[in-house]
C-alpha positions in Angstrom: -1.3 -23.3 21.1 -1.1 -22.0 17.5 -1.1 -18.3 16.8 -4.4 -16.8 15.4 -4.4 -16.5 11.6 -4.8 -13.2 9.9 -8.3 -12.9 8.4 -8.7 -11.7 4.8 -12.0 -10.6 3.3 -12.2 -11.1 -0.5 -14.9 -9.0 -2.2 -15.2 -10.6 -5.7 -18.2 -11.6 -7.8 -16.4 -13.9 -10.2 -16.7 -17.3 -8.6 -13.7 -18.8 -10.2 -11.4 -15.9 -9.3 -12.8 -15.7 -5.8 -12.1 -19.4 -5.2 -8.6 -19.2 -6.7 -7.7 -16.2 -4.6 -9.2 -17.9 -1.5 -7.3 -21.1 -2.1 -4.0 -19.3 -2.6 -4.5 -17.3 0.6 -5.5 -20.3 2.6 -2.5 -22.3 1.4 -0.4 -19.4 2.7 -1.9 -19.7 6.1 -4.6 -17.0 6.1 -8.3 -17.4 7.1 -10.5 -16.2 4.2 -14.0 -14.9 4.0 -15.8 -14.3 0.7 -18.4 -11.7 -0.4 -19.8 -11.6 -3.9 -21.3 -8.1 -3.8 -20.2 -4.7 -2.6 -22.9 -4.4 0.0 -22.0 -7.9 1.4 -18.4 -6.8 1.5 -19.1 -3.7 3.5 -21.3 -5.7 5.9 -18.7 -8.5 6.3 -16.0 -6.0 7.0 -18.0 -4.8 9.9 -19.0 -8.2 11.3 -16.0 -10.3 10.4 -13.4 -7.7 11.4 -10.8 -8.8 8.8 -7.2 -7.7 9.0 -7.1 -6.9 5.3 -9.7 -6.5 2.4 -9.1 -7.5 -1.2 -11.8 -5.9 -3.4 -12.7 -5.9 -7.1 -13.8 -2.7 -8.7 -16.5 -4.2 -11.1 -19.1 -5.5 -8.7 -22.8 -6.3 -9.5 -24.4 -3.8 -7.1 -22.2 -0.9 -5.9 -18.9 0.0 -7.5 -15.7 -1.1 -5.8 -14.8 2.6 -5.4 -17.9 3.1 -3.3 -16.9 0.1 -1.2 -13.5 1.6 -0.6 -15.0 5.0 0.4 -17.5 3.5 2.8 -14.8 1.4 4.5 -12.5 4.4 4.8 -15.3 6.3 6.6 -14.8 4.1 9.6 -11.7 1.9 9.3 -8.0 2.1 8.5 -7.5 -1.5 7.6 -5.4 -2.3 4.5 -7.4 -2.4 1.2 -5.9 -4.1 -1.8 -7.7 -3.7 -5.2 -7.6 -6.7 -7.5 -9.2 -5.6 -10.8 -9.1 -6.1 -14.6 -9.3 -2.3 -15.0 -5.8 -1.4 -16.0 -6.1 2.2 -17.0 -4.0 4.6 -15.0 -6.9 7.0 -14.1 -8.8 4.1 -12.6 -5.8 3.0 -10.5 -5.3 6.6 -9.3 -9.1 7.0 -8.5 -9.0 3.8 -6.4 -5.8 4.8 -4.5 -7.1 8.4 -4.0 -10.3 6.9 -2.6 -8.3 5.2 0.1 -7.0 1.9 -1.3 -3.5 0.9 -0.2 -2.5 -1.0 -3.3 -3.6 -2.1 -6.7 -3.0 -5.3 -8.7 -4.2 -5.8 -12.2 -5.7 -9.1 -13.4 -4.1 -11.4 -14.5 -1.8 -11.4 -11.5 0.9 -13.6 -10.0 0.1 -15.4 -6.7 3.6 -14.7 -5.3 3.2 -11.0 -5.9 -0.3 -11.0 -4.4 0.9 -12.8 -1.3 4.0 -10.5 -1.0 1.8 -7.4 -1.1 -0.7 -8.9 1.4 2.2 -9.7 3.9 3.7 -6.2 3.4 0.5 -4.5 4.3 -0.2 -6.7 7.3 3.3 -6.0 8.6 2.7 -2.3 8.2 -0.6 -2.6 10.0 1.0 -4.5 12.9 3.9 -2.2 13.2 1.6 0.9 13.3 -0.5 -0.7 16.1 2.6 -1.3 18.3 4.3 1.3 20.4 7.8 0.3 19.3 10.5 2.8 18.3 9.5 4.3 15.0 12.4 2.9 13.0 12.0 2.0 9.4 14.7 -0.1 7.7 15.2 -0.9 4.1 18.3 -2.1 2.4 21.3 -0.4 4.1 19.1 2.5 5.4 17.5 3.2 8.7 15.0 6.1 9.1 14.3 7.2 12.6 11.0 9.1 12.4 11.1 10.3 16.0 14.6 11.9 15.7 14.2 12.8 12.0 17.5 11.1 11.2 18.6 8.9 8.3 21.6 6.7 8.2 23.1 4.3 5.6 25.6 1.6 6.6 25.8 3.3 10.0 26.7 6.7 8.6 24.5 9.8 8.8 22.9 10.8 5.5 22.2 14.5 4.9 18.8 15.2 3.4 17.3 18.5 2.6 14.0 19.3 4.5 12.0 18.5 1.4 13.9 15.3 0.7 13.3 14.2 4.3 9.6 15.0 4.2 9.1 12.9 1.1 11.1 10.0 2.5 9.2 10.2 5.8 5.8 10.1 4.1 6.9 7.0 2.1 8.4 5.4 5.2 5.3 5.9 7.3 3.2 4.3 4.6 5.8 1.7 3.6 4.5 -0.9 1.2 1.5 1.3 0.2 1.2 2.9 -3.2 0.9 6.7 -2.8 -0.4 8.7 -5.7 1.2 11.8 -7.1 -1.5 13.9 -5.6 -1.3 12.3 -2.2 2.5 12.9 -2.1 2.3 16.4 -3.4 -0.3 17.3 -0.8 1.6 15.8 2.1 5.1 17.2 1.1 4.4 20.5 -0.7 0.8 21.3 0.3 -2.6 21.4 -1.4 -1.6 24.3 -3.7 1.0 22.1 -5.5 -1.0 18.9 -6.1 -0.5 19.0 -9.9 3.2 19.9 -9.9 4.3 16.3 -10.4 7.7 17.2 -11.8 8.8 18.1 -8.3 8.3 14.4 -7.3 10.5 13.1 -10.1 13.3 15.4 -9.1 13.2 14.6 -5.4 12.7 10.9 -5.9 15.8 10.9 -8.1 17.7 12.7 -5.4 16.7 10.2 -2.7 17.7 7.3 -4.9 21.1 8.8 -5.4 21.6 9.0 -1.7 19.9 5.8 -0.5 19.8 3.2 -3.2 22.6 0.8 -4.0 22.0 1.3 -7.7 20.0 4.6 -8.3 19.4 3.6 -12.0 17.7 0.4 -10.9 16.0 1.2 -7.6 14.9 -1.6 -5.2 13.1 0.5 -2.6 11.9 3.8 -3.9 9.8 2.3 -6.6 7.9 4.1 -9.3 4.3 3.0 -10.0 4.1 4.1 -13.6 1.8 7.1 -14.1 0.3 6.5 -10.6 2.9 7.4 -7.9 5.6 5.9 -5.7 6.0 3.1 -3.1 8.6 2.3 -0.5 9.3 -1.4 -1.0 11.2 -3.9 1.1 10.9 -2.0 4.4 10.7 -3.6 7.8 
């Protein structure tokens, strides 16, 4: 008996893009449902119970931001934005509204599929009661013991360094905005002090990346925030 396929809901009003995305996902083994308006997308998310939603921001009825906010009111399923809007404030607004990731049109199919798989892995891991270990590269983060090791040797992190790493690890694969990270690590009174993030992200890279000048895992999303990539 074959395993059930993950279900993806694509909310996109451009017929050609919708069909292209659906075809790419189906060839990769996913079951795909399409919705061409925001309201249809919200309704389908409730009735189809997808494992992940891909949503455009420019929809003919309600804006994609509204779709994200309405979904976030009742579900934690992964939401990936696929939009022609490429300005940083629009990306930040979508991520702050609750989206997990943001891809700009035109996009590469391999990258879209990689992002989808990463978010599905994170969702599956968070729904299991396994030991809360996050692995990336040569690093293991034990979120229950608050310990970090690299190549089997303990890594000393300051309390702030660990809090930043733990937030990224718990949300591995997800783009976290500067404001989200500042709020989680330093508190709501520091949400605009983004220079702290640059300093502490650089410190983490020095301690955890093979090449801190070309990071593979603690990835900068330019003018938006950071993402922990390649975690399992």
